[in-house]
C-alpha positions as CSV (number, residue, x, y, z in Angstrom):
1,M,0.0,0.0,0.0
2,S,2.8,2.4,0.9
3,Q,4.6,1.6,-2.3
4,K,1.4,2.4,-4.3
5,T,1.1,5.7,-2.4
6,S,4.7,6.5,-3.1
7,L,4.3,5.8,-6.8
8,R,1.2,8.0,-6.9
9,Q,3.1,10.8,-5.2
10,V,5.9,10.4,-7.7
11,E,3.4,10.5,-10.6
12,Q,1.8,13.6,-9.1
13,K,5.2,15.3,-9.0
14,V,5.9,14.4,-12.6
15,F,2.5,15.5,-13.7
16,R,2.9,18.9,-12.0
17,S,6.3,19.2,-13.8
18,A,4.3,19.3,-17.1
19,F,3.3,22.9,-16.2
20,Q,6.8,24.1,-15.5
21,D,7.4,25.1,-19.1
22,G,5.0,28.0,-18.7
23,L,3.1,27.3,-21.9
24,W,-0.2,26.6,-20.1
25,D,0.2,30.0,-18.4
26,I,0.8,31.7,-21.8
27,F,-2.2,29.9,-23.3
28,I,-4.5,31.0,-20.4
29,G,-3.2,34.5,-20.8
30,C,-3.9,34.5,-24.5
31,F,-7.4,33.2,-23.8
32,I,-8.1,36.0,-21.2
33,L,-6.7,38.5,-23.7
34,E,-9.7,37.9,-25.9
35,F,-11.9,39.5,-23.3
36,A,-9.7,42.6,-23.2
37,I,-9.5,43.1,-27.0
38,G,-13.0,41.8,-27.9
39,P,-14.9,44.9,-26.6
40,L,-12.6,47.2,-28.6
41,L,-13.7,45.4,-31.8
42,S,-17.4,45.0,-30.9
43,R,-18.4,48.5,-32.2
44,S,-16.9,47.9,-35.7
45,L,-17.4,44.2,-36.0
46,G,-20.4,43.5,-33.8
47,D,-20.5,41.2,-30.7
48,L,-20.5,37.9,-32.8
49,W,-17.7,38.7,-35.2
50,S,-15.6,40.3,-32.5
51,S,-15.4,36.8,-31.0
52,V,-15.3,34.8,-34.2
53,V,-12.2,36.9,-35.4
54,F,-10.2,35.2,-32.6
55,L,-10.6,31.7,-34.1
56,P,-7.6,32.1,-36.4
57,F,-5.7,33.6,-33.5
58,W,-6.4,30.5,-31.4
59,A,-5.3,28.2,-34.2
60,I,-2.0,30.0,-34.4
61,V,-1.5,30.0,-30.6
62,F,-2.4,26.3,-30.3
63,A,-0.1,25.4,-33.2
64,A,2.8,27.5,-31.8
65,I,2.4,25.9,-28.3
66,W,2.3,22.4,-29.8
67,L,5.4,23.0,-31.9
68,I,7.3,24.5,-29.0
69,R,6.4,21.7,-26.6
70,K,7.4,19.1,-29.2
71,Y,10.6,20.5,-30.5
72,V,11.8,22.7,-27.6
73,V,10.4,21.3,-24.3
74,T,10.2,17.6,-24.9
75,P,13.8,17.1,-25.9
76,R,14.8,18.8,-22.7
77,I,12.5,17.2,-20.0
78,G,11.2,14.2,-21.9
79,K,7.7,12.8,-22.2
80,V,5.9,10.7,-19.6
81,E,3.1,8.2,-19.9
82,Y,0.8,8.4,-16.9
83,G,-0.8,5.5,-15.0
84,S,-4.4,4.4,-14.8
85,W,-5.1,6.5,-11.7
86,R,-4.0,9.7,-13.5
87,R,-6.0,8.8,-16.6
88,R,-9.2,8.2,-14.5
89,R,-8.6,11.6,-12.9
90,L,-8.4,13.3,-16.2
91,V,-11.6,11.6,-17.3
92,Q,-13.3,12.9,-14.2
93,F,-11.9,16.3,-14.9
94,N,-13.4,16.3,-18.4
95,V,-16.8,15.2,-17.0
96,V,-16.9,17.9,-14.4
97,V,-15.7,20.6,-16.9
98,F,-18.5,19.5,-19.3
99,A,-21.0,20.0,-16.4
100,V,-19.6,23.4,-15.6
101,L,-19.8,24.5,-19.2
102,L,-23.4,23.2,-19.4
103,V,-24.3,25.4,-16.4
104,A,-22.4,28.3,-18.0
105,F,-24.5,27.8,-21.1
106,V,-27.7,27.9,-19.2
107,L,-26.6,31.1,-17.3
108,G,-25.6,32.6,-20.6
109,I,-29.1,32.1,-22.0
110,L,-30.6,33.6,-18.8
111,S,-28.3,36.6,-19.1
112,A,-29.2,37.1,-22.8
113,T,-33.0,36.9,-22.1
114,D,-33.0,39.5,-19.2
115,F,-29.9,41.5,-20.2
116,A,-31.7,44.8,-20.3
117,T,-33.7,44.3,-17.2
118,L,-30.9,43.5,-14.7
119,P,-28.0,45.6,-13.6
120,G,-24.7,44.9,-15.2
121,W,-23.0,43.7,-12.1
122,I,-25.4,40.7,-11.9
123,H,-24.3,39.6,-15.3
124,A,-20.7,40.1,-14.3
125,A,-21.3,38.1,-11.1
126,R,-22.8,35.2,-13.0
127,F,-19.8,35.2,-15.3
128,S,-17.4,35.5,-12.4
129,L,-19.0,32.6,-10.6
130,I,-18.7,30.2,-13.5
131,I,-15.0,31.3,-14.1
132,L,-14.1,30.8,-10.5
133,I,-15.8,27.3,-10.4
134,A,-14.2,26.2,-13.7
135,F,-10.7,27.3,-12.7
136,S,-11.0,25.8,-9.2
137,V,-12.1,22.5,-10.6
138,A,-9.2,22.5,-13.1
139,A,-6.7,23.4,-10.3
140,Y,-7.9,20.6,-8.2
141,F,-7.9,17.8,-10.8
142,L,-4.8,19.0,-12.5
143,D,-2.8,19.6,-9.3
144,Y,-1.9,23.1,-10.5
145,A,-2.2,25.6,-7.8
146,C,-1.6,28.6,-10.1
147,L,-5.0,28.0,-11.6
148,Y,-6.6,29.1,-8.3
149,I,-4.8,32.4,-8.6
150,Y,-5.7,32.9,-12.2
151,G,-9.3,31.9,-11.5
152,I,-9.6,34.6,-8.8
153,L,-8.0,37.3,-11.0
154,F,-10.2,36.2,-14.0
155,A,-13.3,36.2,-11.8
156,L,-12.6,39.6,-10.3
157,S,-11.9,41.2,-13.8
158,P,-15.6,41.7,-14.8
159,L,-16.6,42.8,-11.3
160,V,-13.8,45.3,-11.1
161,G,-14.4,46.4,-14.7
162,E,-18.1,47.0,-13.9
163,W,-17.0,49.1,-10.9
164,L,-14.7,51.1,-13.1
165,Y,-17.5,51.6,-15.6
166,V,-20.0,52.8,-13.1
167,Y,-17.9,55.0,-10.9
168,M,-14.9,55.9,-13.1
169,K,-16.7,56.0,-16.4
170,A,-14.2,53.6,-17.9
171,P,-15.1,52.6,-21.6
172,H,-16.2,49.1,-22.5
173,H,-17.1,48.4,-18.9
174,G,-13.5,48.5,-18.0
175,F,-12.8,45.1,-19.6
176,P,-9.7,46.2,-21.6
177,V,-8.1,47.3,-18.4
178,T,-9.1,44.5,-16.0
179,F,-8.9,41.6,-18.4
180,G,-5.8,43.0,-20.0
181,T,-4.1,43.2,-16.6
182,T,-5.0,39.6,-15.8
183,A,-3.9,38.4,-19.2
184,G,-0.6,40.2,-18.9
185,I,0.1,38.6,-15.5
186,A,-0.5,35.1,-16.8
187,I,1.6,35.7,-19.9
188,L,4.5,37.2,-18.0
189,V,4.5,34.3,-15.5
190,G,4.5,31.9,-18.4
191,L,7.4,33.6,-20.1
192,A,9.4,33.7,-16.9
193,K,8.8,29.9,-16.4
194,F,9.7,29.2,-20.0
195,I,13.0,31.2,-19.8
196,H,13.8,29.5,-16.5
197,L,13.2,26.1,-18.1
198,L,15.5,26.9,-21.0
199,R,18.3,27.9,-18.6
200,D,17.9,24.9,-16.3
201,Y,17.4,22.3,-19.0
202,P,19.7,23.0,-22.0
203,H,19.0,21.1,-25.2
204,P,20.8,17.7,-25.2
205,A,22.8,18.7,-28.3
206,E,24.1,21.8,-26.5
207,E,25.6,19.5,-23.8
208,L,27.7,17.5,-26.3
209,P,31.4,18.6,-26.2
210,S,32.9,20.1,-29.4
211,E,35.8,18.5,-31.2
212,G,38.2,20.9,-29.6
213,A,37.1,19.9,-26.1
214,Y,38.8,16.6,-26.3
215,G,42.4,16.3,-25.2
216,D,45.1,14.8,-27.5
């Protein structure tokens, strides 16, 4: 039993190491960035197209992260196959996330039907609640504590933005400021992690001695 527990702890440690490259942080930051830039485009493109326009952007970000992880990160730290316990946990994570997204869809319909009759902070609170739950669930199942922090910052962004809009007359409900700040934090943290990984884990080819390094 103790051996199984020890193996599970080792697997947890290895699984957490998958986040040390910072790419997930950058991806989350790019996702949040949409909520900062989208309102700036809504007047010229409309609410629908100001979101659709980000689809090519997401394709580029996803492809870039996949290529970097394959050709830069994996040669440095390797690739790990996880056991049955971790795979079951990931399945549970997907089920819970699907349920959260379903609730978010329902709340989105409610917000759309009574958008004009309720104060803006109620819609912001609904959005914040879903974001907080989703990030907390992800942090728990993925054993990645940073997601709790990102979830709090992400959830506070619409509420603080609404406050800026009401009391400081900030344009676009303050979203470019609040979501932009949250996105910037996540991206900077990710870049710092990525640079740290490059320094701590040089490419295997870089560790090979040159011809002149051998003595005669």
